[in-house]
N, C-alpha and C positions, 0 to 999 in steps of 0.2 A: 386373637382367636386361639392361638396355641397356649397362651397363659390360661385361658378359660378352660380348655380341655385338660390341662395339667391340674388345675384346681379341682375339676370334676374327678379326675383320676385319684387325687388325694382324698376326696370325699368318699370314694368307694372303698378305701382301705379298711374302714371300720367294719362294714358288713363282710368284705372279702376275707378278713382275718379269721372269721368263724367257719368258713366253708371247708378248709382242709379237715378239721376234726369231724365235721358232719359226714364228709365223703368217706373217711376212713371207717367210721362206725357202720355206714351202709355196706362198705366193701367187706368188712369182717363178717357182717350178718349174711351177706350174699354168699361168701365163701363157705360158711357153715351149712347153709341150705340153698344151694344154687338152683334147685329145681322148684322148690315151693316158695321161695322168697319169704320165709317165715312161717309158711303153712305147715311145715313139718318140724319146726323147732321153736319153742317159746323164746329161747335166748336170741336166735336169729331174728325173730319177729320184733323183739324188744330193741335190738340194735338198729335194724332197718327202719323201724318207725321213728326212733330217736333221731337218726341222721336225716331221714326223709322230711321230718318236721322243719328242718332248716333248708335243705336243698330244694324241696318242693315249693318253698315260699321265698325263694331268692329275690323275686321281683318286689316283694313287700320290704325285704331288708334293704334293697337298693333305694326304694322310695324314701324310706326313713333316713338312711345314711346320706343320701345326696341332699335331702332337705336340710339335715343338720350341718353337713359339711359346707354347703354353699351359702348358708345364712351368715350374716355379717358378724354375729357374736355367739354362734353355736349354742343357741338356746333351745331348751327342750320343747318349747311351743312350736318351733319350726319342724321338729321331728314329728310332733303330733299332726301338724298340718300336712306333712308328707303322707302320713297314713290316711288321713281324711281324703286327700286328693286321690290316692290309689283306690280307696274304697268306692268313691263316687264314680270314677270312670269305669272301673271293672263291673260295677253293678249296672250302670246305665247301658253298657255295651255287652252285657251278658246275653247269652242266647235267649233266656226267658224274657228279659226286658225288651230286647229287640223284637221278639215275636209279638209282644203286646203293642209296641209302638207301630209296627207295620201291619198288624192284624193278619199275620200268616202263621201257620202251624210251626211249632218249634223245630220239627224235623226238616222244614224247608228253609230255615234261616241259614245264611252263608256260614260255612264251617269256620271262617275267619274269627267269628265272634266267640267261638268255643276256645280260642287261643288268645284271648285278650289279656290274660294275666301273664304277661311276659316281661322280660328285663327292660325292653324298650319303653313300655308304658310305665314301668316302675321308675325309670330314670326321668322320664318326662314329668311324672307326678312330683318327684323330688325337686326338680328344677322350678316348676310352677310354684310349689309351696315355699321354696327359698325366696323366690322373687316376691311373693306376697308378704313374706315376713320382713324382708328388707324394706319394703314399701310402706307397710301398714303397722309395724310393731310399735311405733311411737305416736300413732295418730290418736288424738283425743276427740271424742264425739261430744255432742251436746249433753248437758246434765241429765236429761231424761234417759239417755242411752249410755251414760258413762260406764256402766258395768261392763259393756262390751268394748270399751276402748283398749288401745294398746295391744298387748299380746293375745288377748281374748278375741280380738278382731281378726287375727290372722287366719285361723281355721275357717271362719265364716267367709272371708273374701276368697280363700282358696277353693271353697266349695263352689262359689259362683264362677270363678275362673275355670274350674274343671268342667262346668256345664258347657262352656264354649269349646274347650278342648275336645270334649266328648262329641260335640256336634261335628267338629272337623273330622275326627277319627271315624265317625259313623260312615262317612263317604270315602275316606282315604284308605282306612285299614282293609276293607274287603278287596279293594283294587290291588293293593300291594301284596296281600296274602295270596289271592287267587292268581295273580301274575306269576308269583314264584312257583306255585304248584304247576301252572301251565308250562313254565320254562323247564321245570324238572321233568315233566313228562316228555318234553322234546329231547332233552339231552340223554334220556334213558336209552335211546336207540343208538347211541354213539359208542357203545362198548367201553373199552378201557379208557379212552379219551373222555367219554362222558363221566366215567367214575372219577377221573382226575378233576374235571370241572366241578363235580359235586363236592369233592373233598375241599377244594379251594373255597367254594361258596359256603359250605358248611361252617368253616372256621371264620370266614369274613363276616357272616351274619350272626355269630355267637353274641356279640355285645348287644344286639337289638332283640334277640329272641326269635328273630324271623327264620332261623335255621329249622325251626319246628315244621314250617311249611314244606321245606325240601325233605326233611326226614320222613314226613308222612308219605312222600312219593317213593323214596328209595328203601327205607328201613321197614316201613309198615305197608299196609295193604290198600293204599289209596287208589293205585292203578294196577294192582296185581303183582308188583315186584316182591314185596314182603321179604326183603333180604334177611332180616333177623329171624323172623318166624320160620322160614323155609330152612335156614341153616340148622337151627336146633331141632327141627322136625325131620331133618335128613331127607328133604324133598327137593328135587331139582337136579341140574347138571353140575357135576363136580368141576371146579375151576371157574364157574360162573356165579353160582350162589355164594355170597360172601364177599364179592369183589367191592361192594360199597362199604365194607367194614374193615377188611384186612389191613389196608394201608394206614389206618389210624394207629395201629399198635406201635410201629416204629417211631411215630411222632410223640405219642403220649408216654411211652415207656422210656424212650431214649432222647428224642429231640428236645422236648420242653425241659426235662431235668438238666440237659446240657445248656440250654438257654438260661436257666436259673443260675447255673454255675458261672456263665459268662457275665451275667448281671452282677453277681456277687463280686467277681474279680475286678469289675470295672467301677464298682461303687467307690466313693471317696473313702480313704483310709479311716477317717474319723466317723464314718457312717456305716461301716461294714457290719458292725454288731446289730445295728438297727435293721439293716436290709436282710441279714441272714435269717432272722426269725421267720419273716414272711416267705422268703424265697425257698428256703429249705423245706418248710412245711408244705408249701404249694407243690414243690417238685416231688416230694414223697407221695402226696395225694395223687398226682398225675401218674406216677410210675405204678403205684400199688393198685389204685382203683380205677384209673382212667378218667377221673374228674379233673378237668383242666381249667375250669373257671377261676379258681383261686390264683392260678398262675397267669392266665390271660388277662384278667381284669387288673392285675398288678401293673401292667404296662400298656394296655390298649389305648388308654386316654393320655397317659404320660408320653408315649412315643407311638402314635398311630402308624407312622411309616414302617416301624419295626414290626408291628402287628400284620401289616400287609405282606411283609416278607414271610412271616410265619404262615399265613394263609396260602401263599404260593408254594412253600415247601411242603405243606400238607397235601396240596393238590398233586404235587410231583410224587410224593410217597404213595398216595392212593392209586395213582396211574401205574406206577411201577409194579405194585403188588398185583393189580388187576391184569396188567399186560403179561407178566410172567407166571400168573396163576399161583401166587404164594398166598394161600387163603386161610384165614381164621375168622371166627365170629365172636360176638359178645352178646351177653344178655343184659349186662349192666353198663359197661363201657370198656374201652380198649386198654385195660391195665393188666398187670401181672396175673391177677386172679382169673380173669376171663381167658387170658392166653393159656394158662395151665389147664383150664376146663376144656379148651378147644382141642387140645392135643390129640385126644382119642375120638373126636367126632368123625363120622364117616365122610363128611364133605370138607374136612380140613385137608388141603392139598399143599404139599411142600411147606408146611407151617414153620419148620425150623429155619427156613430162609429169611423169615421176617427178623430174626436176630441179627444176622450180618447187615441187613438193610437198616435196621435200627442203629447199629454201631456207626454206619456211614452217615446216617442222618444226625447222630449225636455230634460227630466231628464237624459236619457242615453247620449245624446250629451254633455250636460253640464259637467257632472261629468267625463265622459270618456275623453273628450277633455282636461278638466282641469288637470286631473291626468297625461295624456300623455305629455302635454306641460311642466308641472313642472318636472316630472320624467325624461324625455328625454332632457330637456332644449331646446325645440324646438323654433326656431326663428320666431314665429308668430308676427304679427304687434305689435309694442311696445316692442319687445324683440330682435330686430335685432342685436344691437351692443353689443359686449362683455363687453366693459368698462362701468362702472356706474359712472356718474358724478352728484353730487348733483345740482339740479336746472336745469337739462337739458330740462325739460318739461315746464319751465317757459315761459309764454306767454307775450311778450312785449306789451306795450300799443300802441294804434293806432297812437299816437302822437310821438312815438319814432323817434329820428332823426337818420335815418339809414346812412345818409351821414357822419355825425360826427362820428358815431361808426366805419364806414369803414375806415375813415381817421385815427382814433386813433389806430385801429388794425394794419393798414398798417405801421404806424410809429413804432409800437412795433415789427413788423416783420423785421425791418431794412430797410424800404423803398421799393419802387416798384422795384428797381434794384436787390433786394435780393429775390424777389418772382419768382420762376421758373414756377409754375403752380398753378392754383386756381380751385377748384371744391367744390361742397357742396352736402350733403345728406339731410335727413329729418330735422335734427336739427344742423348740424355742417358744418363749413367751413373746407375743407380739402386742405391743402396747402403744397407745396414743396418749401423749401428755399435753396438758394445756400450756405450760410454760417450760420450755426446754432448758432455761437457765437454772431451774430448780433441780435438775437431774445431777446427781453426784455419782459418777461412775466408780470412784474409789469405794464409796459406801456399798454400792451394789456388789462389787467384787468380793466384799467381806463375806458374802453368802456362800462363797465357794463355787460360783458358777464358772462355766468354761470360757465365756467371752461376752462382749457387748457389741452390738452393731447399731449405728445411727443412720438409717437410710435417708432421713430428712429431719428437719428441725423438730417436728412433733412426733415422729415415730421412733420407737426404741425397741430393739429386739434383744432379749436376754437369753443367751444360749445356756440351757440347763442340762439337756441330755434326754434320753428316752423316758425318764420319769417326770417329764415336764408337766404332765396332766396333774400330778399330785401337788406340785408347787402351785399350779394355776388354781386348783380347787381351794387351797388354803388362802390364796390371795383374794379369791372371790368372797370368802368368808369375811376377810378384813375390809373389803370394799362395801 
């Protein structure tokens, strides 16, 4: 199970890698025009729209990325099937379609179906598509239907599979969503403790997208709390309005960047350069804009226990800020931009105290994350593979001749006739050969690779480095 989650986590790295840039674009646009969100500035509108095109469609990116990453040979038809799966389920369970199926007015349809385009559904779509690809990508149909054989069959079978998934979600999704809304309504009467519980659940539910149900209760106007709206409208009781927002600033501006530093420091020495790119970009996104998904999805499936710790620490931070009435609010998210904009708001109370709280959270995050990662040997970015090979993190020069490398490696593998399958991960070519006796490790090493691993008689892993994709692309041409 843990290996499956780790594979899922690695599959999300492709879509997650694009999120920091999108969030920074939106953050800059919002900083230029915090009141109008682009209504008062064409430049702000351009930046916000560009970033929003990615952030707002995160669930689609996840569907495609998971389908591609979980398929056995990372073929583009799996990614297409992931998109097909997501389109089918979100259309079938959209408010308009549900209204037709149940013969009730659209305004009376359960609000849950208005939130069906979430990360949870995106990941499910990707997993179903990958499963269909792994099962049907090599199936041959009768001559009359031969055009639809193999990879063309995958999106078709995925569509049928998503009909069943949609039927299940039709009954399950409203119960889950409505249950969370009801639970949120209950804990809203618990003061600072309720705020802490909300902070914990908000982070815990991020990977599924179900946090939107709770957000509608606390941040928006589902039951009259409307914490964000009232803070910026300066309506309500000082010290109370904003308590469901303030405690996120110490975590997003200080805690998660410190966690990123801990992950970088605990990454394997030969993988630090690989891990640094993702972690540092994600940390900057969290600090500057308050968009945490790039950081959180970098380890939620690779080390779910560590993510639980993050959720607990977030709950504690939100509780402390609410308890001591250190209040700030956000219009976009709890990053530096919104913190600065909150400084002069009438309902901002003791806002400067969020800085020392953030510094304390940074220390706790860093040392607790570092201790747990090392003690439990958690597979955070840069620690995914069990084998340690010297030079695995070596970065090849831009002028490296990938075609020559691919040709040399293929010759050492015994030629293209001896290669049964080709795949690659962050730094390695992962190959399956037909006859292990034909593999010549000395010839493979002439390509200048960092190392060779032989997990079994028919499996060969060639350690190339971060540019492994380009070598794999050239090998696919030769195959």
